[in-house]
C-alpha positions as CSV (number, residue, x, y, z in Angstrom):
1,M,1.1,26.8,96.9
2,W,-1.3,24.1,95.4
3,Y,-4.8,23.4,95.4
4,I,-4.8,18.9,94.0
5,A,-7.8,16.9,94.0
6,K,-8.2,13.8,92.6
7,P,-10.9,11.5,90.6
8,E,-12.0,8.3,92.1
9,K,-12.6,7.4,88.0
10,P,-9.4,8.5,86.4
11,N,-8.7,8.8,83.0
12,N,-5.3,9.1,83.3
13,K,-5.0,12.7,82.3
14,A,-4.5,15.6,84.3
15,V,-5.0,19.4,84.1
16,I,-3.3,22.7,85.7
17,L,-5.9,25.3,86.4
18,I,-5.0,28.9,86.7
19,H,-7.0,31.1,88.4
20,E,-8.2,34.6,88.0
21,W,-7.1,38.1,89.3
22,W,-8.9,37.3,92.4
23,G,-6.4,34.7,93.5
24,L,-7.0,30.6,94.1
25,N,-10.2,31.4,95.5
26,E,-13.7,28.7,96.4
27,Q,-14.9,29.5,92.5
28,I,-11.6,28.4,91.4
29,K,-12.0,25.3,93.4
30,R,-14.9,24.4,92.3
31,M,-13.9,24.6,89.0
32,A,-11.2,22.4,89.5
33,D,-13.6,19.7,91.0
34,K,-15.7,19.5,88.2
35,L,-13.2,18.3,86.0
36,V,-12.6,16.2,88.7
37,R,-15.8,14.7,88.1
38,E,-14.4,14.3,84.3
39,G,-12.4,11.6,85.1
40,F,-8.8,14.4,85.3
41,A,-6.3,15.2,87.8
42,V,-6.5,18.8,88.6
43,L,-3.9,21.1,90.1
44,A,-4.6,24.4,90.5
45,A,-1.8,26.7,90.9
46,D,-1.7,29.6,93.2
47,L,0.0,32.5,91.3
48,Y,-0.7,34.7,94.6
49,E,1.2,32.5,97.1
50,G,-2.3,32.1,99.5
51,K,-3.2,36.0,98.9
52,L,-7.3,36.6,97.9
53,T,-9.7,39.5,97.3
54,A,-12.6,40.2,96.2
55,D,-11.9,44.0,95.3
56,P,-10.7,44.9,92.0
57,N,-8.9,47.9,92.9
58,E,-6.5,45.4,95.0
59,A,-7.2,42.4,92.5
60,R,-5.3,44.9,89.7
61,R,-2.4,45.5,92.2
62,L,-2.1,41.5,92.8
63,K,-1.8,41.0,89.3
64,E,0.7,44.1,88.3
65,E,2.9,43.3,91.4
66,M,3.0,39.2,89.8
67,K,5.7,38.3,87.9
68,T,5.6,36.8,84.1
69,E,8.3,34.5,84.8
70,Q,7.4,34.0,88.3
71,A,4.0,32.8,87.0
72,L,5.6,30.6,84.4
73,E,7.9,28.9,86.7
74,N,5.1,28.2,89.1
75,I,3.4,26.3,86.0
76,R,6.7,24.5,85.3
77,S,6.8,22.9,88.8
78,A,3.3,22.2,88.3
79,V,3.9,20.0,85.4
80,S,7.4,18.4,87.3
81,H,4.9,17.8,90.4
82,L,2.2,16.3,88.2
83,G,5.3,14.4,86.6
84,T,6.2,13.0,89.9
85,L,2.7,11.3,90.3
86,G,3.1,10.0,86.9
87,F,2.0,11.8,84.0
88,N,3.3,12.8,81.0
89,P,3.7,16.0,79.5
90,E,1.5,15.4,76.5
91,K,-1.3,14.5,78.6
92,I,-1.2,17.3,81.0
93,G,-3.5,20.7,80.0
94,I,-3.1,24.0,80.9
95,C,-6.2,25.8,81.6
96,G,-6.5,29.5,82.8
97,F,-9.6,31.9,83.1
98,C,-8.8,35.5,83.1
99,M,-6.1,36.9,84.2
100,G,-4.6,32.7,84.6
101,G,-5.4,32.5,80.5
102,G,-3.2,34.8,79.8
103,V,-0.3,32.9,81.8
104,A,-1.6,29.6,79.8
105,F,-1.0,31.6,76.9
106,E,2.5,32.7,77.6
107,A,3.1,29.0,78.9
108,A,1.9,28.1,75.5
109,T,4.5,30.2,73.4
110,K,7.4,30.4,76.1
111,G,8.0,26.5,75.9
112,I,6.3,24.9,78.6
113,K,5.3,21.6,77.4
114,A,1.7,20.4,77.4
115,G,-0.6,18.4,75.8
116,A,-3.3,21.0,74.8
117,Y,-4.0,24.9,75.9
118,V,-7.1,26.4,77.2
119,I,-7.5,29.8,77.4
120,Y,-10.4,31.4,78.9
121,Y,-10.7,35.2,77.9
122,G,-7.1,35.8,78.8
123,R,-4.1,38.3,77.0
124,I,-3.5,37.1,73.3
125,L,-1.6,38.1,70.6
126,D,-1.3,37.9,67.1
127,D,2.4,37.9,66.5
128,E,3.5,35.2,64.1
129,E,6.6,34.9,65.5
130,I,5.6,34.3,69.2
131,L,2.4,32.0,68.1
132,N,5.1,29.9,65.7
133,N,6.0,28.6,69.5
134,I,3.3,27.1,70.2
135,S,3.4,23.4,70.2
136,A,0.6,21.6,71.2
137,P,-3.5,22.3,70.6
138,V,-5.0,25.7,71.8
139,L,-8.7,26.1,72.4
140,G,-9.5,29.7,72.7
141,I,-12.8,31.1,74.7
142,F,-14.3,34.6,74.7
143,G,-16.9,37.2,74.7
144,G,-17.9,39.1,72.3
145,L,-18.9,42.0,74.4
146,D,-15.5,42.0,75.8
147,R,-13.7,45.5,74.9
148,G,-10.1,44.3,77.0
149,I,-9.7,41.3,74.3
150,P,-11.6,42.7,71.5
151,K,-13.3,40.3,68.7
152,D,-11.2,41.6,66.2
153,L,-8.1,40.8,68.3
154,V,-9.2,36.9,69.1
155,L,-10.1,36.7,65.1
156,R,-6.8,37.6,64.0
157,F,-5.1,35.0,66.3
158,R,-7.7,32.5,65.0
159,D,-6.5,33.1,61.7
160,K,-2.8,33.3,62.2
161,L,-3.0,30.2,64.6
162,R,-4.6,28.5,61.3
163,E,-2.3,30.0,58.8
164,L,0.3,28.8,60.9
165,E,-1.1,25.3,60.8
166,K,-1.6,24.8,64.6
167,A,-4.2,23.0,66.0
168,C,-6.9,25.1,67.4
169,E,-10.2,26.1,67.9
170,V,-11.9,29.2,69.0
171,Y,-15.2,30.5,69.9
172,I,-16.4,34.0,70.4
173,Y,-20.0,34.2,72.0
174,D,-21.0,37.1,71.0
175,D,-24.0,38.1,73.9
176,A,-21.1,37.3,76.5
177,D,-19.1,39.5,78.3
178,H,-14.8,39.0,80.1
179,A,-15.4,36.4,82.9
180,F,-18.5,35.0,81.8
181,A,-17.6,31.8,82.8
182,N,-17.9,32.8,86.8
183,E,-20.7,31.8,87.9
184,E,-19.8,34.7,90.8
185,C,-19.7,37.7,88.6
186,P,-22.5,40.0,87.7
187,V,-21.8,39.7,83.3
188,Y,-22.6,35.6,84.3
189,N,-23.5,34.0,81.0
190,A,-24.9,30.5,82.1
191,K,-25.8,29.6,78.7
192,A,-22.7,30.4,76.9
193,A,-20.5,29.3,80.1
194,Q,-22.4,25.8,79.9
195,D,-21.7,25.5,76.2
196,A,-17.4,26.8,76.6
197,W,-17.6,23.6,79.3
198,R,-18.8,21.0,77.2
199,K,-16.5,22.4,74.0
200,T,-13.6,22.3,76.8
201,I,-14.5,18.6,78.0
202,T,-14.5,17.6,74.7
203,F,-11.1,19.3,73.6
204,L,-9.7,18.3,76.7
205,N,-10.9,14.3,76.7
206,K,-9.4,14.4,72.6
207,Y,-6.0,15.9,72.3
208,L,-4.9,14.5,76.2
C-alpha cells in the first residue's frame, strides 16, 4: 500500500508523496529517496493498490477508475500512520506530481491537515470558496507549455490565493511542459526540474 523510507539523519519532518498516473513506480520511489537524503521521512502512497503501467491509455483508464474520495482516504490513512511514527500533522508535507498533484490539491481543500502542500502540475481550481478551505502554505510548480493546466489558470490560482491571504509560492517555468520534472519523460527539462526541486526543499524546510 505504501513505500516508506527513513533517513539516517532525520530532520523530524515527513512528506507524503503522491504518484503520477503511472502508479507507484520506481521513478517515484527515486523521488522519495531524494527526499530522504534531505532528511525527510517519506511515505509514498499507492493510489492504485499495486497496479502499474507505462502505457498512456492504461494510465488514463486507471486514473479514471480511481475515486477521489478513495484516494483522499488513502492520504488520510497515510497522515494517521505517520502520526503513529511520531509526526504531528504540522510536520507533514503532502506533495504530488501530475495526477498526484491534483490529489494534493484536493487534500489541501478538503480538510486533510498538513503543514504544507506541494502541487507539481496537478489539477487546480481558482474558485474562491474552494481555495478558502486551504489552511497551510501551498507551493505550486507548473510548466508554461502545459496545455492541460494553462498559464492563465495558474495565474488566477496564484492571485486568488494571495487575495485570500493564503501563504503560497507559485512558479511557472515558461519553457517547460507538463511532467517536466520526471526524468523518464521525453519532456524532461533538467534545468527547470533542478530549480523546482531546490524550491521544493526550501519550502518544506521553511514551513514544516
